[in-house]
N, C-alpha and C positions, 0 to 999 in steps of 0.2 A: 620930179613929179611925172605921172603918167600922162600920155597924150589924151586930150579930150576927144570923145567920139563925135564924128561929124553929124550935123543935124539931119543930113539926107539919109544916112544909114539908119538913124533911129526912127525916122518917119516912114520907112518902108513897111508896107502891109505884109502881114504874115501869110504864108502859103495856105491854100485851101486844104482842109483836112480830107484825107482819103476816106471815102464812105464805102463800107462793105456792101456787096451786092445782096439784094433781097433774096431770101430763100424761096424757092417755088412753093406755092400753096399746095397742101395735100388734102385730099378728101378720103372718104371711106372706100371709094372705088379705085383710088390710085392717085397719081400725080396729074395736076392740071396741064402741065406742059408736055405730058406724054413721055417724060424721061424717067425711067425706073432707076432707083438707087443702085449703086455699085454693090455687087455681091461680095461678101467677105468669105474667102475660102478657108480661113482659119477655123479650127474646131471650136465651137462655142460651148459645147457641153463639157463640164468638168465634174467628174465623179469624186465627191469629197467624202465618200463613205469611209468610216474609221472603225477600228477595233481597239478597245481599251485593254492594255496589258499592264498588270500590276501584281504586287505580291504582298504578303503580310510581313510584319516585323519579326525580328529574331529568326530570319530564314538562314538556312545553311549556305555556305559558300558554293557548294556543289549545285544546289538548286538555283542559286542566284545566277550562276554561269549558264544554266539551262534557260533561264528567262532571257538572258542577253542573247543567246543563240536564237530563240524564238522571235525576238524583236528584230534581229537581223534578217530573218527569213520572211517577215511580213512587212512590206513597204507601206501598207495602208494602216499600220497600227499607231496608236498614241500611247506612249509610255508615261506612267504616273508614278509618283513617289509611294513609299510603303504605307500600308494601312494597318491599323490595329485589328488583330483577329479577335473580335468579340461577337456577342450576340447581335449587336446593332450594325455589323459590317455591311449587311444587305442594303440598308437605307443609305449608308454613306456611299457605297458603290453606285447605287442607282442615281444619287445626286451627281456624282462625277460623270457617269455615262450621259446624263441629260445635259450637264454643263459643257462637255466637249462634243456634244452632238454625235455620239457614237451609236452604231447599230448593233454592236456585240461587245463581249468582254471575255477576257481570259484572266482569271484570278488564281494565282498560285498561293495556296495556304499551307504553311509549314507548322506542324505541331510537335512539341518536345524536341525540336531540332533534329528529328529523325524521319518523320512521316510527312510526305508531300501529297496534298490534295489539289486537284485542278477543277475549277469551275468553268464550264463553257456556257455562256448566257447569251440569249438573243433578247434585244431590247427594242421597243417596250413590250411588255406583256408576256415575255417568255417564249418558249420553254427554256429550262436550264438543266444541265447535266452535271453531276458530281462524280469525279473519278478519283481513284487512288493511283498514284504514279509509282511505278516500279521500274527496275532495270534502267536507271538513268545513266547515260554516257554522253558527255558534252563533246563539242568539236575539238576543244583543246586537249581533251584526254585521249580521244581516238587517234588523232593525227593521221587522218586518211588523205589519200592523194587527190580525191575529187575536189573540184572547185567550180563555182558558177558565178555569174555576174550578180551583184547585189541590186535588188530592185526588179529583177526580171520576173515575169509571170510564170507560175508553176503549172504543171499538168497534174491533176489529182486523179489517182487511180485507187479503186477499192476492190477488195476481193468479192467473189460472187456470193458469198454467204451473207453479205450485207442486205440482200433482198429477200432473205428467208423469213425474217420476223419483223413485225411492225416497229419494235423498239430499235432495231438496227437501222431501219429505214429513217427513223427520226434522227438518230445520232449521225447518220450519213449526211442528211440535209444540213444539220447544224455545222458539222465539220466543213462541208462544202462552202457554206456562207461565211465562215470565219477564216479558214485558211486559204480560200480562193481569192486571189487578187482581183478586184473589179476591173472591168475593161475601161479604158480611157481614164484611168486614175492618174492624178497629176504627179505622183511619185513613182509610178510603175513604168518599166521599160516595155515596149510593144512586142516582145518576142518571148519565146519559151526556150529555156536551156536546162531545166531540171524538172524532176518528177518527185511528187510526194506519194508514198505508198502507204496505204492503211489496210492492214490485213487482220482478220479475226482468227486467232488460234487459242483454243481452250477458253473461250468466252472472254478473251483479253484482246484489246486493240493494240497492235504493234505498229510503230511509226518508223519509217525509213525515208531518207532523202538522197536521191541519186542525181548525178550530173549526166546529161545526154551528150555523149562524146561522138562527134561527127568528123571524119577525115576531110581536110580541106585541100588536099593536093589535087592537081589537075587530073592525074591518072585515076585517083580514087574518089573523084567527085560524086557525091550521092545524088541520084535522081529523085524526083518527087515520088514519095512512097517507097523508096528503097531502104527498108528497115533492116535488111540483112547486114549492112555495113556499119550500122550504128551500134554503140555499146553503152553500158551504164557503169558509172563509177560512183561509189558511195561517198557522200560528203559528210553526213552527220547533221544533227545529233540523233541519238537513239533513245526511245523511251517506250514504256508499256503502260496502257491505261486499263484499269479495272473498273467497270461501271458499278457504282454504289446505288444511286437513285436518280430518277428523272422527275423533275418537278414541273408543274404547269405554269408557274410564274417565274419571276426573276429572283434568284437566290431564295427560293422557297415557294410556298403555295401548295396546291393539292398534289399528292404523290401519284404520278402516272405509272411508275414502275419501280420496283425494289428488288435488288438482286438477292435471291434466297441463299446463294452459295457464298456470299461475301463474309469474310472473317476479318475483323479489324486487327491492325498490327498489335494493339494492346493485348488482345486475347492470345495472339501467337507468342508474344513475349512471356505472358503469364504461363502458358503451357510449357514453354521451354524451362522456366524457373521451377515449375512443379516437377519436371522430369529430372532436373538436377537435384532438387530436394529429395526426390525418391531414392537416390543412392544412399543418402545419409539415413533415411528411415529404414531402408533395408538392412543396413549395418546394425542399427539398434534392435530391430526385430530378430536378427540372427543371434545377437548376444542374449536376448531374452529367451529365445528358444533353447540355447545352449544351457542357460542357467536352470530352466525348468527341467530339461533332460537330466542334468546332473542331480537335481533334487529328487526326481522320480526314479532314477536308477543309481542309488548310492553304491559305492564300491564295498565289497566284502572285506572284513578286517583281515589283515595279513598276520598269520600265526608266527611267522619268523621275524616280525618287526622288532620284538624285544629280546631276541635271542642273545645278542652280545652285550646287552646293557649291564649284566651282573659282573662280567669280567673286567669292566673298566673300573 
């Protein structure tokens, strides 16, 4: 049996509980005791601005790899699963943008597993731009030597002809707000080591991504503003954007601009088929002309055709 506890130990009074010190009273004009609260030097502002990146179903593998490359270039993006490409896709995407609290959207829509369309949308209220994507080359396909840190902030550069027309100014502002990583974003690195180049050639927007290469040797150390020693090395991907329409709302609304020189890929393929079909029709027409020529110009009867028939 265990030993019984002594009566003296059981009768001892418990220790007094430690009471927390009272907080100093605060008024609208400050602290009554005259002691200001300690300042917190940590940054309190967290920029949580996001861009939704998604694609349609039945997308080609080449275009899916392009979407993965774009997601890796944008640290402030939110990737979403595939969406059915229907007439109601606008309402579905608007619900997703509102659900994830995004300020923009990049939607890659693939049709017939051949044609890729890119929607750049600012939410809420628009505007939105629809592009046809051509000349797609992914990072895996190019295998370039350039490389930069994932999540670092890019420098956006535009060609001078972006300021010539109002439509290009609007497109430039949308690209800046979607591709530009916000300052003090929680997933972004605080320095720049690559450049996004947007240039207009033949009314098409060409995209390139370059790494800023700086020598770090003691002898070749670059001074502030010493751009002569810096060089650019391409990283990828590459693609070309052909503007189709600019809408006043998100995924629709009033048409602000329509490209009069735009020709859809379906029309281009139909013209190519007609050109191939034209070869066969030319052959048929040549046969018909030959037949009509023979009927209009019959051969004269040969007087020596039956000369040797009697001797047989």
